[in-house]
ROMIKOL-34611 format. One record per residue (C-alpha): residue number from 1; residue in one letter; x, y, z. Coordinates in steps of 0.5 Angstrom, whole numbers. Each point is the difference from the previous one (the first is absolute). Layout:
N
num|residu|east|north|up
NUM|a|X|Y|Z
...
***
This chain:
321
num|residu|east|north|up
1|m|0|0|0
2|e|6|4|0
3|r|2|-2|-7
4|n|-2|-4|-5
5|a|-9|2|3
6|g|2|6|2
7|a|-6|2|-3
8|y|-4|-4|5
9|h|3|3|6
10|t|-1|7|-4
11|s|-7|-2|0
12|l|-2|-3|7
13|m|3|7|2
14|a|-5|5|-3
15|v|-5|-4|1
16|a|1|-1|7
17|a|0|7|0
18|q|-6|1|-3
19|l|-4|-6|4
20|g|3|3|7
21|v|4|-6|1
22|e|8|1|3
23|f|4|-6|-1
24|a|7|0|5
25|e|6|-3|-4
26|v|3|-6|4
27|d|6|3|2
28|d|6|-4|-2
29|w|-3|-5|-3
30|n|3|-6|-5
31|c|-2|-4|-6
32|c|-5|-6|3
33|g|4|-5|-4
34|a|-5|0|-6
35|t|-2|-7|-1
36|e|7|-5|0
37|f|3|1|6
38|i|-3|-4|4
39|a|1|-6|-4
40|v|8|2|1
41|n|0|1|8
42|r|-6|-1|3
43|l|1|4|7
44|r|5|6|-4
45|a|-7|1|-4
46|y|-4|-1|7
47|a|5|6|3
48|l|1|5|-6
49|v|-8|1|0
50|s|-1|-1|7
51|r|5|6|0
52|n|-6|4|-3
53|l|-4|-2|4
54|a|4|2|7
55|l|1|6|-4
56|a|-7|2|-1
57|a|-3|-2|6
58|r|4|4|3
59|q|-1|6|-3
60|t|-7|-1|1
61|a|-1|-1|7
62|g|-5|2|3
63|s|-2|5|-7
64|n|-7|2|1
65|g|-2|-4|7
66|a|-1|-6|-5
67|a|1|-8|4
68|k|6|-1|-6
69|g|3|4|-6
70|q|-2|-1|-7
71|l|6|-1|-6
72|v|-3|0|-7
73|a|4|-2|-6
74|p|-2|3|-7
75|c|4|-6|-3
76|s|-3|-7|0
77|a|6|-4|2
78|c|2|4|6
79|y|-7|0|2
80|l|1|-8|-2
81|n|6|-1|5
82|l|-2|6|5
83|s|-6|-4|3
84|k|3|-7|-2
85|v|6|2|4
86|e|-5|3|5
87|h|-4|-7|1
88|y|5|-4|1
89|l|4|3|5
90|s|-7|1|4
91|e|-1|-8|-2
92|s|8|-2|2
93|p|2|3|7
94|a|7|-4|-2
95|l|0|3|-6
96|a|-2|7|3
97|s|5|-1|5
98|d|5|-3|-5
99|v|-1|7|-5
100|n|0|5|6
101|q|7|-2|2
102|a|2|2|-7
103|l|-3|6|1
104|a|2|1|7
105|a|8|1|-5
106|g|-4|7|-2
107|g|-3|2|7
108|l|-6|-2|-3
109|s|-6|-5|2
110|y|-7|-1|-3
111|e|-6|-3|4
112|p|-4|-5|-3
113|g|-7|3|-1
114|s|3|7|0
115|l|-4|2|-7
116|r|-5|0|-4
117|v|3|-1|-7
118|r|-4|3|-6
119|h|0|1|-8
120|l|-1|7|-2
121|l|-6|-2|-4
122|d|-3|-3|7
123|v|1|7|3
124|m|-3|3|-7
125|v|-6|-3|1
126|n|-2|-2|6
127|d|3|5|4
128|v|0|6|-4
129|g|-7|-3|-4
130|y|-3|1|-6
131|e|-5|5|2
132|k|6|4|2
133|v|4|-1|-7
134|a|-6|2|-4
135|a|-1|7|4
136|r|7|2|-3
137|v|-1|-3|-7
138|r|0|7|-5
139|r|1|-4|-7
140|p|-3|-7|0
141|l|3|-5|-4
142|h|-6|-1|-5
143|g|1|-4|-5
144|l|7|-2|2
145|r|-1|-8|0
146|v|6|-3|5
147|a|1|-7|2
148|p|3|0|8
149|y|5|-4|1
150|y|1|-3|8
151|g|6|-5|-2
152|c|1|-7|4
153|l|2|3|7
154|v|-4|5|2
155|v|-7|-3|2
156|r|4|-7|1
157|p|1|-3|4
158|g|-2|4|6
159|f|5|-1|6
160|q|-4|5|4
161|e|-6|2|-4
162|r|-3|-1|-7
163|f|-3|7|-1
164|d|-3|-3|-8
165|d|-2|-6|-3
166|p|6|-4|-1
167|e|-1|-3|-6
168|y|-4|6|-3
169|p|1|6|2
170|t|-5|7|0
171|s|2|5|5
172|l|4|3|-7
173|d|-5|-1|-4
174|r|-4|4|4
175|l|4|5|1
176|m|1|2|-7
177|r|-7|-1|-1
178|t|-1|5|6
179|l|7|6|-5
180|g|-7|-2|-6
181|a|4|-4|-3
182|t|-2|-6|-5
183|v|3|-7|3
184|v|0|-5|-4
185|d|0|-7|3
186|f|7|-3|0
187|p|0|-8|2
188|l|7|1|1
189|k|-1|5|4
190|a|4|-4|6
191|h|5|-4|-4
192|c|7|0|1
193|c|5|5|-5
194|g|6|-4|0
195|g|3|4|7
196|h|8|0|-2
197|m|-1|-6|-4
198|t|2|5|-6
199|q|7|0|3
200|i|0|-8|1
201|s|-4|-4|-6
202|r|-2|6|-4
203|d|-4|-4|-5
204|v|-4|-3|6
205|a|-1|7|2
206|l|-2|4|-5
207|e|-5|-5|-3
208|l|-3|1|8
209|i|0|8|-2
210|r|-4|-2|-6
211|r|-5|-4|2
212|l|-2|6|4
213|l|1|6|-7
214|k|-4|-5|-4
215|n|-6|-1|5
216|a|-1|8|1
217|a|1|1|-7
218|d|-6|-6|-1
219|y|-4|5|4
220|q|2|6|-3
221|a|4|3|6
222|d|3|8|-2
223|m|4|-2|6
224|i|2|-5|5
225|v|0|3|7
226|t|4|-2|6
227|l|2|0|7
228|c|8|-3|1
229|p|6|4|-4
230|m|3|-9|-1
231|c|-7|-1|-4
232|q|0|7|-4
233|l|8|0|-1
234|n|-1|-7|-4
235|l|-7|1|-4
236|d|3|7|-2
237|a|7|-1|-1
238|f|0|-7|-3
239|q|-7|0|-5
240|e|5|3|-6
241|s|5|-7|3
242|v|-7|-4|0
243|n|-2|4|-8
244|g|7|-3|-3
245|l|-1|-7|3
246|f|-6|-1|-1
247|g|-2|5|-7
248|t|-5|3|4
249|e|-1|8|0
250|y|-3|1|6
251|r|0|8|2
252|i|-3|0|7
253|p|2|5|5
254|i|0|-2|7
255|l|-1|5|5
256|f|-1|0|7
257|f|-6|0|4
258|t|3|6|4
259|q|1|4|-7
260|l|-8|-1|-2
261|m|-2|2|6
262|g|5|6|0
263|l|-4|2|-7
264|a|-7|0|2
265|f|2|4|6
266|g|2|5|-6
267|l|7|0|1
268|s|5|1|-6
269|p|3|-6|-4
270|t|6|3|3
271|a|-1|0|7
272|v|-1|-7|1
273|g|5|-2|-4
274|i|-3|-2|-7
275|g|5|0|-5
276|k|5|-4|3
277|e|-3|-7|-3
278|f|4|-4|-4
279|i|-7|-2|-5
280|d|-2|8|-2
281|a|-7|1|4
282|r|-2|6|-4
283|p|-4|-3|-5
284|a|-5|-3|6
285|l|0|6|4
286|a|-2|4|-7
287|k|-7|-3|1
288|i|-1|4|7
289|g|4|7|-2
290|a|6|-1|3
291|a|6|3|-3
292|a|6|-4|2
293|p|7|2|-1
294|a|4|-6|-5
295|a|2|-6|4
296|a|7|0|1
297|g|1|-7|1
298|a|3|-2|7
299|a|0|4|6
300|p|7|4|1
301|r|4|-3|5
302|r|-1|4|7
303|k|7|0|5
304|p|-1|-5|5
305|r|-3|2|6
306|r|7|-1|5
307|g|6|2|-5
308|d|4|-6|-2
309|q|-1|-3|8
310|s|-3|-7|0
311|l|-7|-1|4
312|p|3|-3|7
313|l|-2|-7|1
314|p|0|-4|6
315|q|5|-5|2
316|m|-3|-7|0
317|p|0|-4|6
318|e|5|-7|-2
319|e|-6|-5|0
320|e|-6|0|-5
321|v|-6|-3|1
***
């Protein structure tokens, strides 16, 4: 969200300001390890994620008088890892003890159950609510046909709580309708985009992406709307690779749901990061009269938050569970 998915961050902050919602970034957060690290070293992976939980719990302690803090993840992989680790630490005192031994090296500890892990979509539809979103709409997305794409990680397996149906979710569909868009049927809405398979088995990944693009095209979608940086990157940046491998001619823009919220709220395309996508969104957005800048390919790389310093990771216990 600071680099390739910069448009997600930009649009989220712009939309949050419109809704009166304030997000406080976890101070000194670190990578969640994506979905692969747990297969390499389970304890290290859990400690890596738990460091974020510990930092967030410390930062939200006593905030607003709540019994427990809330940690919101806009990324599906981060949401999965954070909720999964919270769940397993709560289930296994032995695992929690080993993780806390590792965290102690950095002066941290985490008490399982201290946080409620949420995905951003959950917060927008259940805390902010559809009615408040509807009240902010100034430029309805009438005539824009969108295919809502959830991906495979957000609504399942549901380690803490499910906020939507795990097989055929509808919360993003309803949100898009609230903005005035026409939501097309999208049977593959909760299927996998391939994740990091683009780096492991490219042909397999491209086939998974092709299926999603074809499904959206079959229902005459103007664009696919997603809620995960990895899903957006795969469907957007690898679309030309799909065309090259399969002889297709897909040109389906892939935008974040917060970008469409911002446009419907009357914000300018630039204010919500339009133009940073690989597949030009201007032809689709012309249907709603939203003049957008030319697509710039990849979002510009930003300087690391911590200069050249690496993130401090805790020392690990010698024995692993």
